[in-house]
C-alpha positions as CSV (number, residue, x, y, z in Angstrom):
1,M,-90.7,-3.0,6.1
2,S,-91.9,-6.3,6.5
3,A,-91.0,-8.4,9.5
4,D,-89.5,-11.1,7.3
5,D,-87.1,-10.6,4.6
6,T,-88.0,-14.2,2.9
7,R,-91.6,-12.8,2.2
8,D,-91.0,-10.0,-0.2
9,G,-87.5,-9.2,-0.6
10,R,-87.3,-6.2,1.5
11,L,-85.0,-5.6,4.4
12,S,-86.8,-6.0,7.6
13,R,-85.8,-3.6,10.8
14,R,-84.7,-6.7,12.5
15,S,-82.3,-7.8,9.9
16,F,-80.8,-4.3,9.4
17,A,-80.2,-3.9,13.2
18,I,-78.3,-7.5,12.8
19,I,-76.2,-6.3,9.8
20,F,-75.5,-2.9,11.4
21,C,-74.2,-4.7,14.6
22,V,-71.8,-6.9,12.5
23,S,-70.4,-3.8,11.1
24,I,-70.2,-2.2,14.6
25,A,-68.4,-5.1,15.7
26,T,-65.7,-5.1,13.3
27,A,-65.3,-1.1,13.3
28,L,-65.2,-0.9,17.3
29,G,-62.6,-3.8,17.3
30,N,-60.3,-2.1,14.6
31,T,-60.7,1.6,15.9
32,G,-60.4,0.5,19.5
33,M,-57.0,-1.4,18.9
34,Q,-55.9,1.4,16.7
35,S,-56.5,4.2,19.4
36,V,-54.1,2.0,21.8
37,L,-51.5,1.2,19.2
38,P,-49.4,4.2,19.7
39,A,-49.0,3.2,23.3
40,I,-48.4,-0.4,22.7
41,G,-45.7,0.5,20.1
42,R,-44.0,3.0,22.5
43,Q,-44.2,0.5,25.3
44,I,-42.9,-2.4,23.4
45,G,-40.2,-0.4,21.7
46,F,-41.6,-0.3,18.0
47,P,-40.5,2.7,15.8
48,D,-43.3,4.8,15.1
49,F,-43.7,4.1,11.6
50,S,-43.8,0.1,12.1
51,V,-47.0,0.5,14.1
52,S,-49.1,1.5,11.2
53,A,-47.0,-0.9,9.2
54,I,-48.6,-3.7,11.2
55,F,-51.7,-3.2,9.1
56,S,-50.0,-3.4,5.7
57,L,-49.9,-7.1,5.2
58,S,-53.3,-7.3,6.4
59,A,-54.4,-4.7,4.0
60,L,-52.7,-6.7,1.0
61,L,-54.8,-9.6,1.9
62,W,-58.0,-7.8,2.5
63,A,-57.7,-6.2,-1.0
64,F,-56.9,-9.5,-2.7
65,A,-59.5,-11.7,-0.6
66,S,-62.5,-9.1,-0.7
67,P,-63.3,-9.6,-4.6
68,I,-63.2,-13.3,-3.9
69,W,-65.4,-13.5,-1.0
70,A,-67.7,-11.2,-2.7
71,V,-67.9,-14.1,-5.5
72,Q,-68.1,-16.8,-2.7
73,S,-71.0,-14.7,-1.3
74,D,-72.9,-15.0,-4.5
75,R,-72.8,-18.7,-4.7
76,R,-72.9,-19.6,-1.0
77,G,-74.9,-16.8,0.3
78,R,-74.5,-13.6,2.3
79,K,-74.8,-15.1,5.9
80,P,-72.0,-17.9,5.7
81,L,-69.7,-15.2,4.4
82,M,-70.6,-12.9,7.4
83,V,-69.9,-15.7,9.9
84,L,-66.6,-16.4,8.2
85,G,-65.7,-12.7,8.3
86,L,-66.6,-12.6,12.2
87,A,-64.7,-15.6,12.8
88,G,-61.7,-14.2,11.1
89,F,-61.8,-11.2,13.1
90,M,-62.1,-13.2,16.3
91,V,-59.4,-15.3,16.1
92,S,-57.1,-12.2,14.8
93,M,-58.0,-10.4,17.9
94,I,-57.4,-13.2,20.0
95,C,-54.0,-13.9,18.4
96,C,-52.9,-10.1,18.5
97,G,-53.8,-9.7,22.6
98,F,-51.5,-12.8,23.3
99,V,-48.8,-11.1,21.0
100,V,-49.3,-8.0,22.8
101,G,-49.3,-9.6,26.3
102,A,-45.9,-11.2,25.3
103,G,-44.3,-7.8,23.9
104,V,-45.1,-5.4,26.9
105,R,-43.7,-8.1,29.3
106,H,-40.7,-8.4,26.9
107,L,-40.9,-12.2,26.5
108,A,-39.3,-12.0,23.2
109,A,-37.4,-9.4,21.1
110,P,-39.3,-6.3,19.6
111,L,-38.6,-7.7,16.1
112,A,-40.3,-11.3,17.0
113,I,-43.1,-9.4,18.6
114,F,-43.4,-7.3,15.6
115,V,-43.5,-10.4,13.0
116,L,-45.8,-12.2,15.3
117,F,-48.2,-9.0,15.3
118,L,-48.1,-8.6,11.7
119,L,-49.2,-12.3,11.0
120,S,-51.9,-12.2,13.6
121,R,-53.2,-9.1,12.2
122,A,-52.9,-10.7,8.8
123,L,-55.7,-13.2,9.5
124,F,-58.4,-10.5,9.7
125,G,-57.3,-9.5,6.3
126,L,-57.5,-12.7,5.0
127,F,-60.5,-14.0,6.6
128,G,-62.2,-10.8,8.3
129,S,-62.7,-9.4,4.9
130,A,-65.5,-11.7,4.0
131,S,-68.0,-10.0,5.7
132,N,-67.9,-6.5,4.4
133,P,-68.8,-7.3,1.1
134,A,-71.6,-9.8,2.2
135,T,-73.0,-7.2,4.4
136,Q,-73.1,-4.5,1.7
137,A,-74.9,-6.6,-0.8
138,Y,-77.1,-8.1,1.5
139,V,-78.5,-4.4,2.1
140,A,-78.1,-3.1,-1.5
141,E,-80.3,-6.1,-3.0
142,R,-82.9,-5.6,-0.6
143,T,-83.4,-1.9,-0.7
144,E,-85.1,0.0,-3.8
145,R,-82.7,2.6,-5.6
146,E,-84.3,5.4,-4.1
147,E,-83.8,4.1,-0.6
148,R,-80.1,3.0,-1.3
149,T,-78.2,6.2,-0.4
150,T,-80.2,6.6,3.0
151,A,-79.6,2.9,3.7
152,M,-76.1,2.9,2.7
153,A,-75.5,5.9,4.8
154,S,-77.2,4.3,7.8
155,L,-74.8,1.2,7.6
156,A,-71.9,3.6,7.2
157,G,-72.9,5.0,10.4
158,A,-72.0,1.6,11.8
159,F,-68.5,2.4,11.4
160,G,-69.1,5.9,13.2
161,L,-70.8,4.5,16.0
162,G,-68.1,1.6,16.1
163,T,-65.3,4.4,16.2
164,I,-67.1,6.1,19.1
165,I,-67.7,3.0,21.0
166,G,-64.3,1.2,20.3
167,P,-61.9,4.1,21.8
168,A,-64.3,4.8,24.6
169,I,-64.3,1.4,25.8
170,A,-60.7,0.2,25.2
171,P,-59.1,1.9,27.9
172,A,-61.7,0.1,30.1
173,F,-60.2,-3.2,29.4
174,V,-56.6,-2.2,30.0
175,L,-56.7,-4.1,33.2
176,P,-53.7,-5.1,35.6
177,V,-53.5,-8.6,34.5
178,V,-54.1,-8.3,30.8
179,G,-52.8,-4.8,30.5
180,L,-52.9,-3.3,26.8
181,A,-53.9,-6.7,25.4
182,G,-57.4,-6.6,27.3
183,P,-59.1,-4.7,24.7
184,M,-58.3,-7.1,22.1
185,F,-59.5,-10.1,24.0
186,A,-62.8,-8.1,24.7
187,F,-63.3,-7.3,21.0
188,A,-62.9,-11.0,20.2
189,V,-65.8,-11.9,22.8
190,I,-68.0,-9.4,21.2
191,A,-67.3,-10.9,17.8
192,A,-68.3,-14.4,19.1
193,I,-71.7,-12.8,20.4
194,M,-72.1,-11.6,17.0
195,I,-71.6,-14.8,15.4
196,I,-74.5,-16.6,17.3
197,V,-76.7,-13.7,16.6
198,V,-76.0,-14.1,13.0
199,L,-76.7,-17.7,13.0
200,R,-79.5,-17.8,15.2
201,W,-81.7,-14.6,14.1
202,L,-80.6,-13.5,10.4
203,P,-82.7,-14.7,7.6
204,E,-81.1,-15.8,4.4
205,A,-83.1,-15.7,1.2
206,R,-81.5,-15.2,-2.1
207,V,-83.7,-12.3,-3.5
208,A,-81.9,-10.5,-5.8
209,E,-82.4,-12.9,-8.9
210,S,-86.1,-13.6,-8.3
211,L,-87.0,-10.2,-7.9
212,A,-85.2,-9.4,-11.2
213,E,-86.9,-12.2,-12.9
214,A,-90.7,-11.5,-11.5
215,R,-90.0,-7.8,-12.6
216,G,-88.9,-8.9,-16.1
217,S,-85.6,-7.0,-15.4
218,P,-83.3,-7.0,-18.4
219,A,-80.6,-7.7,-15.6
220,A,-81.8,-11.1,-15.4
221,K,-80.7,-11.5,-18.9
222,V,-77.2,-10.2,-18.1
223,R,-76.3,-12.9,-15.7
224,G,-75.8,-15.3,-18.2
225,T,-72.8,-13.3,-19.5
226,P,-69.4,-14.0,-18.3
227,S,-67.9,-11.8,-15.4
228,R,-66.6,-8.6,-16.1
229,S,-63.9,-6.8,-14.5
230,L,-65.4,-4.4,-12.2
231,I,-62.1,-2.7,-11.4
232,R,-61.8,-1.6,-15.2
233,D,-65.5,-0.9,-15.6
234,P,-66.0,2.7,-16.6
235,R,-69.3,2.7,-14.8
236,L,-67.0,2.1,-11.4
237,T,-63.7,3.1,-11.9
238,P,-64.1,6.8,-11.0
239,F,-65.7,5.6,-7.8
240,L,-62.9,3.1,-7.1
241,I,-60.1,6.1,-7.7
242,Y,-62.1,8.3,-5.4
243,G,-62.9,5.7,-2.8
244,F,-59.0,4.5,-2.5
245,L,-57.7,8.3,-2.3
246,V,-60.4,9.1,0.5
247,A,-59.9,5.7,2.6
248,T,-56.1,6.6,2.4
249,A,-56.6,10.1,3.6
250,Q,-58.8,9.2,6.3
251,T,-56.7,6.2,7.6
252,A,-53.6,8.2,7.4
253,Q,-55.2,10.9,9.6
254,G,-56.2,8.2,12.0
255,Q,-52.9,6.6,12.6
256,V,-51.1,9.7,12.7
257,L,-53.5,11.2,15.3
258,G,-52.2,9.6,18.4
259,F,-48.7,10.2,17.8
260,L,-49.7,13.9,17.1
261,I,-51.7,14.0,20.4
262,I,-48.8,12.3,22.1
263,D,-46.3,14.9,21.1
264,K,-48.8,18.0,21.3
265,L,-49.4,17.4,25.0
266,K,-46.0,16.1,25.8
267,L,-47.3,13.0,27.8
268,P,-46.4,9.5,28.3
269,P,-48.2,7.3,25.9
270,L,-50.2,5.6,28.5
271,Q,-51.3,9.1,29.9
272,A,-52.2,10.3,26.6
273,Q,-54.3,7.4,25.7
274,G,-57.6,9.1,27.3
275,Y,-57.1,12.4,25.0
276,T,-56.5,10.1,21.7
277,A,-59.8,8.5,22.9
278,V,-61.6,11.6,23.3
279,A,-60.4,13.0,19.8
280,M,-61.4,10.0,18.1
281,M,-64.8,10.0,19.4
282,A,-65.4,13.5,18.6
283,G,-64.5,12.6,15.0
284,A,-66.7,9.5,15.1
285,I,-69.6,11.8,16.3
286,A,-69.3,14.1,13.7
287,G,-69.3,11.3,11.0
288,L,-72.5,10.2,12.7
289,L,-73.9,13.5,12.3
290,A,-73.3,13.4,8.7
291,Q,-74.7,9.8,8.0
292,W,-77.7,10.0,10.3
293,G,-78.6,13.6,10.3
294,L,-77.5,15.9,7.6
295,I,-77.6,13.3,4.7
296,R,-81.5,12.6,5.6
297,M,-82.3,16.3,6.7
298,F,-81.0,17.8,3.3
299,R,-81.6,14.5,1.1
300,M,-78.3,14.6,-0.3
301,T,-77.4,12.4,-3.3
302,P,-74.4,10.8,-3.9
303,R,-73.0,13.4,-6.2
304,D,-73.3,16.1,-3.1
305,L,-72.0,13.8,-0.9
306,L,-68.7,13.6,-3.2
307,R,-68.2,17.2,-3.7
308,W,-69.1,18.3,-0.1
309,G,-67.2,15.7,1.8
310,A,-63.9,16.1,-0.2
311,G,-63.9,20.1,0.3
312,L,-64.9,19.8,3.9
313,A,-62.1,17.4,4.6
314,A,-59.6,19.3,2.8
315,V,-60.1,22.5,4.8
316,A,-60.3,20.5,8.2
317,N,-56.7,18.8,7.2
318,L,-55.3,22.2,7.3
319,L,-57.0,23.1,10.5
320,V,-55.4,20.1,12.0
321,A,-51.8,20.6,10.4
322,Y,-51.2,24.0,11.9
323,A,-53.3,23.7,15.2
324,P,-51.9,25.4,18.1
325,N,-53.3,23.3,20.6
326,Y,-55.0,20.0,21.5
327,S,-58.6,21.8,21.3
328,T,-58.0,22.6,17.7
329,V,-56.7,19.3,17.0
330,V,-59.9,17.9,18.2
331,L,-62.1,20.5,16.2
332,G,-60.0,19.7,12.8
333,Y,-60.2,16.0,13.5
334,A,-64.1,16.4,14.0
335,L,-64.6,18.3,11.1
336,S,-62.7,16.1,8.7
337,S,-64.7,13.1,10.0
338,L,-67.6,15.2,9.0
339,G,-66.2,15.3,5.5
340,Y,-65.2,11.7,5.4
341,G,-68.8,10.9,6.7
342,F,-70.1,12.3,3.6
343,C,-67.6,11.0,1.3
344,R,-68.0,7.1,2.1
345,P,-71.8,6.8,1.6
346,G,-71.3,8.9,-1.5
347,F,-68.8,6.6,-3.3
348,T,-70.6,3.5,-1.7
349,A,-74.1,4.3,-2.6
350,G,-73.1,5.9,-6.1
351,S,-71.1,2.6,-7.2
352,S,-74.2,0.6,-6.0
353,L,-76.5,2.7,-8.2
354,A,-74.5,2.6,-11.0
355,V,-74.5,-1.3,-11.5
356,G,-77.7,-3.8,-11.7
357,Q,-78.8,-6.2,-8.8
358,S,-76.6,-9.1,-10.3
359,E,-73.5,-6.9,-9.7
360,Q,-74.1,-5.9,-6.3
361,A,-71.8,-8.3,-4.3
362,R,-68.9,-8.1,-6.7
363,T,-69.2,-4.2,-6.8
364,A,-69.2,-4.3,-3.0
365,G,-66.2,-6.5,-3.1
366,A,-64.2,-4.1,-5.4
367,I,-65.3,-1.1,-3.1
368,A,-63.9,-3.4,0.1
369,A,-60.7,-3.9,-1.6
370,V,-59.8,-0.3,-2.3
371,N,-60.9,0.5,1.2
372,G,-58.6,-2.0,2.4
373,V,-55.4,-1.5,0.5
374,N,-54.9,2.0,1.4
375,V,-53.5,1.0,4.6
376,I,-50.4,0.0,3.0
377,L,-49.4,3.8,2.6
378,A,-50.2,4.6,5.9
379,P,-46.7,3.9,7.2
380,L,-45.2,6.6,4.8
381,F,-47.8,9.2,6.2
382,V,-46.2,8.3,9.9
383,L,-42.6,8.5,8.4
384,V,-43.2,11.6,7.1
385,Y,-44.8,12.9,10.2
386,G,-41.6,12.1,11.9
387,L,-39.5,14.6,9.6
388,W,-42.3,17.4,9.6
389,R,-45.3,17.1,11.9
390,P,-47.8,19.0,9.5
391,A,-46.9,17.0,6.3
392,P,-49.3,14.2,6.4
393,F,-52.3,16.8,6.8
394,V,-51.0,19.0,4.3
395,I,-50.6,16.0,1.8
396,N,-54.2,15.1,2.6
397,A,-55.5,18.7,2.0
398,V,-53.9,18.6,-1.3
399,V,-55.3,15.3,-2.3
400,L,-58.7,16.1,-1.1
401,A,-58.7,19.2,-3.0
402,A,-57.7,17.4,-6.2
403,L,-60.7,15.3,-5.5
404,L,-63.3,17.8,-5.2
405,I,-62.2,19.0,-8.6
406,Y,-62.2,15.3,-10.1
407,A,-65.8,15.0,-8.4
408,L,-66.8,18.3,-10.4
409,A,-65.3,17.3,-13.6
410,N,-65.6,13.8,-14.0
411,G,-68.9,12.6,-15.9
412,V,-69.8,9.8,-13.9
413,L,-69.2,11.3,-10.4
414,A,-70.8,14.6,-11.5
415,S,-74.0,12.6,-11.9
416,A,-73.7,10.0,-9.3
417,G,-77.1,8.8,-8.2
418,D,-79.0,10.4,-11.4
419,D,-79.7,6.8,-12.3
420,P,-83.2,5.9,-14.1
421,A,-86.1,5.8,-11.2
422,T,-86.9,2.3,-11.8
423,E,-85.3,-1.0,-11.6
424,D,-86.0,-2.0,-15.1
425,D,-84.8,0.9,-16.4
426,A,-81.5,1.1,-14.6
427,A,-81.0,-2.7,-15.5
428,Q,-81.4,-1.6,-19.2
429,S,-79.3,1.3,-18.9
430,S,-76.7,-1.0,-17.5
431,L,-77.0,-3.5,-20.2
432,E,-76.8,-0.9,-22.8
433,R,-73.5,0.8,-21.2
434,S,-72.0,-2.7,-20.8
435,Q,-72.6,-3.5,-24.6
436,E,-70.7,-0.2,-25.4
437,G,-67.4,-1.5,-24.4
438,V,-67.1,-2.6,-20.8
439,S,-63.8,-4.6,-20.0
440,V,-64.2,-7.9,-20.0
């Protein structure tokens, strides 16, 4: 790779490292906060289902804002949108930290703390969502098609690495003065550092259009056409359905995990926090094994990832559902995370390969939207958990098994990644498919 993205439109190692760290910063903050939320909720006095409901408004705003920020990244550039997303994340974490600090000291009624927490988290959904489509589009438009699955898997690995680091360092910031609010202030500082790094060292060059024109690609001709609804685009709809259901299953499992471990070990919330962190780190390591090891080793295509991921995660959820002890819970969670580690780059890279260069940002926005809106359903899983502990994991297993069948039977998913070998052929194929009846 070249040292400078601006020279040949390819992704340099330094630029990818910065993009990778942007993703890590957000992931470690979100998973780190998620790992302490059960303890926060029970110490303040929130009902269990309301803890996961804190993410609901943020998720709605994320789903609404992501496509908008994707369009803005086409107009204003990827770098400004990354900075906006990091700033939104930073401000949200600061506000959440002050709210949690007030809650654990009982400075206000639990209902008031809940509302303030909900609004503070909503800032992330509204503004923090700007960075996700920008980073994905930045990588997609600077990689060749044959490299993109590996590049997307590596980028997805940032989430996995953040999932390891977040729960690992979160307990270290639960300090006497700030208490459970400490991790949120620490994650805000990390975001501030990343803003400086992006502004100072990430090059910004609008390469997709110039490259397509230089190659004589038909994609350049497509740019003059009116914007199409990617949500209803038959090239993408199967990936969006698959991604939404997979993300729902993974989010639900992650949010119920802390309560399951507290109840399984019969420990006070603060004492169980370390056990929850260990389980989440085991899952993150398994996800990294998939994204940084197995996908490369076996040269898995998006089609392979969609199938193996759903099947493995379905079996693993059943293992968690009927786990007799803590060790089995950790094993099941790790195996399910291995499955999700296949699924995510499967539908992310598959959707990227299904469209032309000019549609990368809007496709990333659509994928980001379905990844965010799934959180709305998480409180229902926590509520069902209160009625019957295995229920959330059994539901997940059924959904994932259905997705395996869907990945085998649906024509788009069954051929995911089997696109033309060159950008020109891919763009021409995209143009032909769009003229055959893609929704406007």
